[in-house]
C-alpha positions as CSV (number, residue, x, y, z in Angstrom):
1,M,103.6,174.8,181.5
2,K,101.9,178.1,180.7
3,T,98.6,177.8,178.9
4,F,98.5,179.7,175.6
5,F,95.1,181.3,175.0
6,G,94.1,183.2,171.9
7,R,96.6,184.3,169.2
8,K,95.7,181.3,167.1
9,V,95.8,183.1,163.8
10,E,98.8,185.2,164.7
11,K,100.7,182.0,165.6
12,E,99.7,180.3,162.4
13,Q,100.8,183.3,160.4
14,L,104.2,183.4,162.1
15,E,104.6,179.6,161.6
16,A,103.8,180.0,157.9
17,L,106.3,182.8,157.5
18,I,109.0,180.6,159.1
19,E,108.1,177.8,156.6
20,R,108.4,180.0,153.5
21,P,111.2,178.8,151.2
22,R,113.0,182.1,151.3
23,P,114.7,184.3,154.0
24,C,112.2,186.5,155.8
25,I,112.2,189.4,158.3
26,A,109.3,189.9,160.8
27,V,108.7,192.9,163.0
28,I,106.4,192.4,166.0
29,Y,105.6,195.2,168.4
30,G,103.0,196.0,171.1
31,R,102.5,197.2,174.7
32,R,104.5,195.6,177.5
33,R,102.8,192.4,178.9
34,V,100.7,191.9,175.8
35,G,102.2,188.5,175.0
36,K,104.7,189.1,172.2
37,S,107.5,186.9,173.6
38,E,105.1,184.1,174.4
39,L,103.6,184.2,170.9
40,I,107.1,183.9,169.4
41,R,108.0,181.1,171.8
42,Q,104.9,179.2,170.8
43,A,105.4,179.7,167.0
44,T,109.1,178.6,167.2
45,Q,108.7,175.5,169.4
46,G,110.7,172.5,168.0
47,R,112.7,174.7,165.6
48,N,116.4,175.8,165.6
49,L,116.2,179.0,167.5
50,L,118.7,181.7,168.7
51,S,116.9,184.2,170.9
52,F,118.4,187.3,172.4
53,E,116.7,189.7,174.8
54,G,117.9,193.3,175.5
55,L,118.6,194.8,178.9
56,E,116.5,197.8,179.9
57,G,118.5,201.1,180.2
58,Q,121.9,199.7,179.7
59,S,124.8,201.0,177.5
60,K,125.8,199.7,174.0
61,Q,128.7,197.8,175.4
62,K,126.6,196.0,178.0
63,Q,124.1,195.1,175.4
64,I,126.9,193.6,173.3
65,R,128.2,191.7,176.2
66,N,124.7,190.5,177.1
67,F,124.2,189.3,173.5
68,L,127.5,187.4,173.5
69,F,126.7,185.8,176.9
70,Q,123.3,184.6,175.6
71,L,124.9,183.3,172.4
72,A,127.5,181.3,174.4
73,E,124.8,179.9,176.7
74,Q,122.6,178.8,173.7
75,T,125.4,177.3,171.6
76,G,127.7,175.9,174.3
77,T,130.6,177.8,172.8
78,E,133.2,180.0,174.4
79,R,132.1,183.5,175.1
80,K,133.8,186.0,172.8
81,Q,135.4,189.3,173.7
82,I,134.0,191.7,171.1
83,S,133.2,195.4,171.3
84,N,131.2,196.2,168.2
85,W,127.9,195.0,166.7
86,Q,129.4,194.0,163.3
87,E,131.7,191.5,164.8
88,A,129.1,190.3,167.3
89,L,126.3,189.7,164.7
90,I,128.6,188.1,162.2
91,L,129.0,185.2,164.6
92,L,125.5,184.2,163.6
93,R,126.6,183.6,160.0
94,D,128.2,180.2,160.4
95,L,125.7,179.0,163.0
96,T,122.7,179.6,160.8
97,A,124.3,178.8,157.4
98,H,122.4,175.5,156.9
99,G,118.9,174.3,157.8
100,Q,115.9,176.1,159.1
101,W,116.8,178.8,161.7
102,V,114.9,181.5,163.6
103,I,116.8,184.4,165.0
104,V,115.0,186.6,167.5
105,L,116.1,190.0,168.8
106,D,113.6,190.7,171.6
107,E,113.1,194.1,173.2
108,F,115.0,195.4,170.2
109,Q,114.7,199.0,171.2
110,W,116.9,198.2,174.3
111,I,119.4,196.3,172.3
112,A,119.7,199.2,169.9
113,N,119.7,201.8,172.7
114,Y,117.0,203.6,170.7
115,Q,119.6,204.5,168.0
116,N,119.8,203.9,164.3
117,E,123.2,202.3,164.3
118,L,122.2,198.8,165.1
119,V,119.4,198.9,162.5
120,S,121.9,199.7,159.8
121,V,124.3,196.9,161.0
122,V,121.4,194.4,161.1
123,K,120.5,195.3,157.5
124,M,124.1,194.8,156.4
125,I,124.7,191.5,158.2
126,W,121.3,190.2,157.0
127,E,121.7,191.1,153.3
128,R,125.4,190.1,152.9
129,Y,125.4,186.9,155.1
130,L,122.4,185.6,156.9
131,S,119.9,185.8,154.1
132,R,122.0,183.6,151.9
133,N,120.4,180.7,153.7
134,P,116.8,180.6,152.3
135,E,115.5,179.0,155.5
136,V,116.4,181.8,157.9
137,T,113.8,184.0,159.6
138,L,114.8,187.1,161.6
139,I,112.3,188.4,164.1
140,L,112.7,191.9,165.5
141,C,110.4,192.4,168.5
142,G,109.9,195.4,170.7
143,S,107.6,196.9,173.2
144,I,108.1,200.6,172.2
145,A,105.9,200.8,169.2
146,S,107.0,204.3,168.2
147,F,110.6,203.1,167.9
148,M,109.7,200.0,166.0
149,K,107.7,201.9,163.6
150,S,109.9,205.0,163.0
151,K,113.4,203.5,163.5
152,V,112.9,200.0,162.1
153,L,109.9,199.7,159.8
154,K,110.3,203.2,158.3
155,S,114.1,203.4,158.6
156,S,116.1,203.9,155.4
157,A,117.9,200.6,156.2
158,L,114.9,198.3,156.5
159,Y,112.1,200.2,154.7
160,G,110.4,197.8,152.3
161,R,112.6,194.9,153.4
162,T,110.3,193.4,156.0
163,D,108.0,190.5,155.1
164,Y,105.6,190.6,158.1
165,E,104.5,193.3,160.5
166,L,102.3,192.6,163.6
167,N,101.1,195.2,166.0
168,L,100.0,192.8,168.8
169,R,96.9,194.1,170.6
170,A,95.1,193.1,173.8
171,L,92.9,190.0,173.7
172,Q,89.3,190.3,172.8
173,L,86.4,189.1,175.1
174,H,86.1,185.6,173.6
175,E,89.8,185.1,174.3
176,I,89.6,186.6,177.8
177,A,86.9,184.2,178.6
178,Q,89.3,181.3,178.0
179,F,91.2,182.3,181.1
180,F,88.1,181.9,183.2
181,P,86.2,178.8,182.0
182,E,84.2,178.6,185.2
183,K,83.4,182.3,185.6
184,G,80.1,183.9,184.9
185,T,79.5,186.7,182.4
186,D,79.7,189.5,184.9
187,E,83.1,188.5,186.2
188,I,84.5,188.1,182.7
189,L,83.1,191.5,181.6
190,E,84.4,193.3,184.7
191,T,87.8,191.8,184.3
192,A,88.0,193.1,180.8
193,M,86.9,196.5,181.9
194,L,89.3,196.6,184.9
195,V,92.5,195.2,183.5
196,G,91.8,194.6,179.8
197,G,93.0,191.7,177.6
198,I,96.6,191.7,178.7
199,P,97.7,188.1,179.2
200,K,100.0,188.7,182.2
201,Y,97.2,190.5,184.0
202,L,94.7,187.8,183.2
203,E,97.0,185.1,184.5
204,L,97.4,186.9,187.8
205,V,93.6,187.4,188.2
206,A,92.9,183.7,187.3
207,E,95.1,182.6,190.2
208,H,92.4,183.9,192.7
209,P,89.1,182.2,193.5
210,S,87.1,185.2,192.2
211,V,87.8,188.3,190.2
212,Y,86.9,190.5,193.1
213,D,89.3,188.7,195.4
214,A,92.0,189.2,192.8
215,I,91.4,192.9,192.4
216,E,91.2,193.4,196.2
217,G,94.6,191.8,196.6
218,L,96.4,192.9,193.5
219,A,95.1,196.5,193.3
220,F,94.2,197.5,196.8
221,S,96.9,196.0,199.0
222,P,100.1,197.9,199.6
223,S,102.3,195.3,197.9
224,G,99.7,194.4,195.1
225,F,101.0,194.0,191.6
226,F,98.6,196.6,190.2
227,Q,99.7,199.2,192.8
228,T,103.1,199.4,191.2
229,E,102.6,198.3,187.7
230,Y,101.7,201.8,186.4
231,D,105.1,203.1,187.4
232,R,106.9,200.1,185.8
233,L,104.8,200.5,182.7
234,F,105.6,204.1,182.1
235,A,109.2,203.9,183.1
236,S,109.8,201.1,180.5
237,H,107.9,202.9,177.8
238,F,108.8,206.5,178.3
239,G,111.5,206.7,180.9
240,K,111.4,209.8,183.1
241,K,109.5,212.1,180.7
242,P,106.6,213.5,182.8
243,I,104.7,214.8,179.9
244,Y,103.3,211.4,179.1
245,R,101.9,210.9,182.5
246,R,100.4,214.4,182.5
247,I,98.6,213.6,179.2
248,I,97.3,210.3,180.6
249,R,96.1,211.9,183.8
250,L,94.3,214.7,181.8
251,L,92.5,212.2,179.6
252,S,91.6,210.1,182.6
253,D,89.8,213.1,184.0
254,N,88.1,213.7,180.7
255,P,86.8,210.2,179.8
256,Y,84.9,211.4,176.7
257,G,88.1,212.6,175.1
258,L,89.8,215.9,174.3
259,T,90.9,217.6,171.1
260,V,94.6,218.4,170.6
261,S,93.9,222.1,171.2
262,R,92.2,221.3,174.4
263,I,95.0,219.0,175.6
264,A,97.5,221.7,174.8
265,A,95.5,224.4,176.6
266,E,94.9,222.3,179.7
267,L,98.6,221.4,179.9
268,G,99.8,224.9,179.1
269,I,102.0,223.7,176.2
270,A,102.1,224.4,172.5
271,A,99.8,222.3,170.2
272,G,102.7,221.7,167.8
273,G,105.0,218.9,166.7
274,S,106.2,217.8,170.1
275,L,102.7,217.2,171.4
276,S,101.6,215.5,168.2
277,R,104.6,213.2,168.5
278,Q,103.9,212.4,172.2
279,L,100.2,211.6,171.4
280,D,101.4,209.4,168.6
281,D,103.8,207.6,171.0
282,L,100.9,207.0,173.4
283,E,98.6,205.8,170.6
284,S,101.2,203.5,169.1
285,A,101.7,202.0,172.6
286,G,98.0,201.2,172.7
287,F,97.2,203.6,175.6
288,L,95.2,206.1,173.5
289,H,92.9,206.0,170.6
290,A,92.3,208.9,168.2
291,M,88.5,209.2,167.6
292,I,87.7,210.8,164.3
293,P,84.1,211.3,163.4
294,F,83.4,209.0,160.5
295,D,82.1,211.8,158.4
296,K,85.2,214.0,158.9
297,P,88.7,213.9,157.3
298,D,91.7,212.7,159.3
299,N,92.9,216.3,159.9
300,S,89.5,217.4,161.4
301,K,89.7,219.7,164.4
302,L,87.0,217.4,165.9
303,L,89.5,214.6,166.3
304,K,89.7,213.6,170.0
305,Y,92.0,211.4,171.9
306,V,90.6,209.0,174.5
307,L,92.3,206.8,177.0
308,I,91.5,203.2,176.1
309,D,94.0,201.0,178.0
310,A,91.8,199.4,180.6
311,Y,94.4,198.9,183.3
312,V,95.7,202.5,182.9
313,R,92.2,203.9,183.1
314,F,91.5,201.8,186.2
315,Y,94.7,202.9,187.9
316,T,94.4,206.6,187.2
317,A,90.7,206.9,187.9
318,I,90.3,204.4,190.8
319,I,93.4,202.8,192.3
320,R,95.4,205.9,192.7
321,G,92.5,207.8,194.2
322,E,91.9,205.1,196.7
323,Q,95.5,204.7,197.9
324,R,95.0,207.0,200.9
325,T,91.6,205.6,201.9
326,Q,91.7,203.8,205.2
327,T,89.6,200.7,205.4
328,M,89.8,197.3,207.0
329,P,92.3,195.1,205.0
330,G,90.5,193.1,202.3
331,T,87.4,195.2,202.2
332,Q,88.4,198.3,200.2
333,F,87.4,197.1,196.7
334,R,84.1,195.6,197.8
335,A,83.2,198.9,199.5
336,L,84.1,200.8,196.4
337,M,82.0,198.6,194.1
338,S,78.8,200.0,195.5
339,S,79.8,203.7,195.1
340,P,78.1,205.8,192.5
341,S,81.5,207.1,191.2
342,Y,82.7,203.5,190.5
343,R,79.4,202.5,188.9
344,S,79.6,205.5,186.6
345,W,83.2,204.7,185.7
346,L,82.3,201.2,185.0
347,G,79.5,202.4,182.7
348,R,81.9,204.4,180.6
349,S,84.3,201.4,180.5
350,F,81.5,199.3,179.1
351,E,81.1,201.8,176.3
352,Y,84.9,201.5,175.5
353,L,84.5,197.8,175.5
354,C,81.7,197.9,173.0
355,M,83.6,200.2,170.7
356,Q,86.6,197.9,170.7
357,H,84.2,195.0,169.7
358,H,82.5,196.8,166.9
359,R,83.1,194.0,164.4
360,E,81.7,191.4,166.7
361,I,78.6,193.7,167.1
362,S,78.2,193.8,163.3
363,R,78.3,190.0,163.2
364,I,75.6,189.7,165.9
365,L,73.5,192.2,163.9
366,G,74.0,190.2,160.7
367,F,75.7,192.8,158.5
368,E,79.3,191.8,158.8
369,G,79.3,191.1,155.1
370,I,78.2,194.6,154.2
371,P,81.0,197.2,153.9
372,Y,80.7,199.9,156.5
373,R,82.5,202.7,158.2
374,V,82.3,203.1,162.0
375,G,83.2,205.7,164.5
376,P,81.8,208.5,166.7
377,F,79.5,211.3,165.7
378,F,79.8,214.7,167.3
379,Q,77.4,217.6,166.8
380,R,78.9,220.8,168.1
381,K,78.0,224.5,167.6
382,N,81.7,225.1,168.4
383,L,84.5,222.8,169.5
384,N,83.9,223.2,173.3
385,A,80.1,223.6,173.4
386,P,78.0,220.7,174.7
387,G,76.0,218.8,172.1
388,V,75.1,215.4,170.8
389,Q,77.8,212.7,171.0
390,I,77.3,209.2,169.6
391,D,80.3,207.0,170.4
392,L,79.4,204.1,168.2
393,L,77.8,204.7,164.8
394,Y,77.9,202.5,161.7
395,E,77.5,203.9,158.2
396,R,76.7,200.9,156.0
397,S,77.2,201.0,152.2
398,D,73.5,200.3,151.8
399,K,72.7,203.7,153.1
400,V,71.7,202.5,156.6
401,L,73.0,204.1,159.8
402,V,73.2,201.9,162.9
403,L,73.1,203.9,166.1
404,C,74.3,202.1,169.3
405,E,73.3,203.0,172.8
406,M,75.5,201.3,175.5
407,K,74.3,200.9,179.1
408,Y,76.0,199.0,181.9
409,L,73.4,199.1,184.8
410,L,72.8,196.8,187.7
411,G,69.1,196.9,187.1
412,T,67.0,197.0,184.0
413,V,67.4,199.8,181.4
414,P,64.6,202.3,182.1
415,G,62.2,203.9,179.7
416,E,64.1,207.1,179.7
417,I,66.6,205.5,177.3
418,I,64.1,206.1,174.5
419,S,63.9,209.9,174.9
420,Q,67.7,210.0,175.3
421,T,68.2,208.1,172.1
422,D,65.6,210.3,170.3
423,K,67.8,213.3,170.7
424,K,70.6,211.6,168.9
425,V,68.3,210.3,166.2
426,A,67.1,213.8,165.6
427,A,70.7,215.1,165.1
428,L,71.3,212.3,162.6
429,Q,68.1,212.9,160.7
430,Q,69.1,216.6,160.4
431,K,72.5,215.6,159.0
432,Y,71.3,212.6,156.9
433,P,67.6,213.1,156.1
434,S,67.5,210.3,153.5
435,R,69.1,207.6,155.6
436,T,67.4,204.7,157.4
437,I,68.4,204.7,161.1
438,L,68.5,201.5,163.0
439,K,68.7,201.9,166.8
440,V,70.5,199.2,168.9
441,L,70.8,198.9,172.6
442,L,73.8,197.1,174.2
443,T,73.3,196.3,177.9
444,R,74.7,194.3,180.7
445,S,71.1,193.4,181.9
446,S,67.7,193.4,180.3
447,A,65.6,196.4,179.5
448,T,62.3,197.1,181.2
449,E,59.3,195.4,179.7
450,T,58.1,198.7,178.4
451,V,61.3,199.3,176.5
452,A,61.5,195.6,175.3
453,R,57.9,195.5,174.0
454,S,57.9,199.0,172.5
455,G,59.8,197.8,169.4
456,Y,61.8,201.1,169.5
457,F,65.1,199.3,169.3
458,F,65.9,197.2,166.2
459,R,67.8,194.9,168.5
460,I,68.7,194.7,172.2
461,I,72.1,192.9,172.7
462,R,73.0,191.6,176.1
463,A,76.7,191.9,177.0
464,D,77.1,188.1,177.2
465,E,76.5,187.9,173.5
466,L,79.8,189.7,173.0
467,I,81.6,186.8,174.7
468,G,81.6,184.4,171.8
469,P,83.8,182.9,169.2
470,A,85.2,185.5,166.7
471,S,87.7,185.4,163.9
472,A,91.1,187.2,164.3
473,S,90.0,189.6,161.6
474,E,87.5,191.0,164.2
475,K,90.2,192.2,166.6
476,G,90.9,195.8,167.5
477,W,89.5,199.1,166.6
């Protein structure tokens, strides 16, 4: 039986929804492989359940036939010959009329063929028939977040009618660690930076004696799972539209992010509605994150998009570039690990990891109970000029700024870190002359004795401190 790690709070929330004494609709969405179906399976164990999964890239009629086939298999009844969704869904009425029932439509965007029609039919069948049983819960689950948000949650049919919405994100470090109870901190951290908190990926890695053996076989052998996962991932999310891969590749080449105008200029396209929609699709899917300086409005021209999905970053920056490299079988990744380019990439990945755990960092620093805003800080003379960039900066309600420096080095952090941080402090002091600035260093290893004893940093946090218990409210950006 598959072990279920993490998702404890989400599972309890879904169970509580099912137990509510009134009919409920839940909408769950998130990236492929993130564990949506497993969460639903765990939360519905031991309950009366009718679950239907869509077929990728199939016609409306094939989706209906597939629905009817699954219904017959689960109920032991004769398979019906029906050609429209109204007649197909009404079959659920008598089956779920009494007692507690959960109805799941999984990969809903495929079942609906990305169209509004089925959403309207679901609304009609739900309101007229299914919801008359106060113990029925309907779960609509999908891996295309943009469809689930725009065509389901914000549709005229279901807008305001859903009782629970969950955008399921990748697991956090303390949850990732549960997959590797006997692994050291370095292996857990590098797994998080290489493939992220995607349960399917973690299960694959955990089957190998070491993380490095796993990456060697899964990412650098011709038949390895991570060699072909990128194509599967984008085909299922975005079909054959090349613009999405072009955006991903561009942001992979620019790990500190790009503004919308720069993305448009680099790709040779207009910075209008189509690009904004495509960026929103990628962000909704969890591949990108819009970094807005915490002191700027949402429409600031300084808004930058960064590539945050760990596996996608690993594939576009490392795996794809190594596919033509000729080495002895089983040695490619180990040879790559010592290269400066890989260590540099890993350093930036550690910065992303820290940013994704900003709430856990606030807990370690002891101010999780103080309201704060968090985000990057950019100081530019113009949009494209080099300047000061702080990727993780807290503005606390008590007028304190917390500046975080993040370093993932094999050796100790050298004394130069102080002069590098001083430049950022100076920029902040110019902008906020009356604020107290606390300087924090996050590092894989220790700092040199000179740095440690200088008292320059308010706190030096080792990476292994991030791998600890955390509440579900601390997840995500």
